[in-house]
C-alpha positions in Angstrom: 123.5 37.6 138.8 121.3 35.6 136.9 123.1 33.5 135.7 125.4 32.6 138.4 121.7 31.4 139.6 121.3 29.5 136.3 124.5 27.7 136.8 123.6 26.2 140.1 120.4 25.1 139.7 121.2 21.9 139.2 122.1 21.9 143.0 117.9 22.0 143.4 117.4 18.6 142.6 120.0 16.8 143.3 120.9 18.1 147.3 118.8 17.2 149.8 118.7 19.3 153.1 122.1 20.8 154.7 124.2 21.7 151.3 128.5 21.2 152.0 131.2 21.1 149.7 131.1 17.4 149.3 127.7 17.5 148.1 128.2 20.0 145.1 131.0 17.9 144.5 127.8 14.9 144.6 125.8 17.3 142.6 128.3 18.3 139.7 129.8 14.8 139.1 126.3 13.3 138.5 124.4 16.3 136.5 127.5 15.9 134.3 126.8 11.6 134.1 129.6 10.9 135.5 130.4 8.1 137.1 133.5 8.4 140.0 135.5 5.6 137.6 135.0 8.0 134.5 136.3 10.8 136.5 139.2 8.8 138.2 139.9 8.2 133.6 139.6 12.0 133.2 141.3 13.6 135.6 143.8 10.6 138.2 141.7 11.7 141.1 141.1 8.2 142.7 137.3 7.2 144.0 138.2 6.6 147.2 139.5 10.3 147.8 136.6 11.4 145.6 134.2 9.5 148.1 135.8 10.9 150.8 135.5 14.1 149.4 131.9 13.4 148.4 130.3 12.7 151.9 132.6 15.2 153.7 135.4 13.6 155.3 138.1 14.9 153.0 138.6 18.6 151.9 139.0 18.6 147.6 141.9 21.8 147.8 142.4 24.0 145.2 144.8 21.5 143.2 143.1 18.6 142.7 139.9 20.9 142.6 141.5 22.1 139.0 142.1 19.2 138.0 
């Protein structure tokens, strides 16, 4: 249980208010020091789609998340 809490500790300083899937995705990307362009170059996920996910306008989905 402690390892799970430590693994998610990056969320505390990056997320204000209600936690949503999009905020978790953005917080993780930012905690890794990546831009949306970096994510596109690494995974092929378009910045427009990633932005929509981070703003809770679209769902990430299992296939995309595994990239």
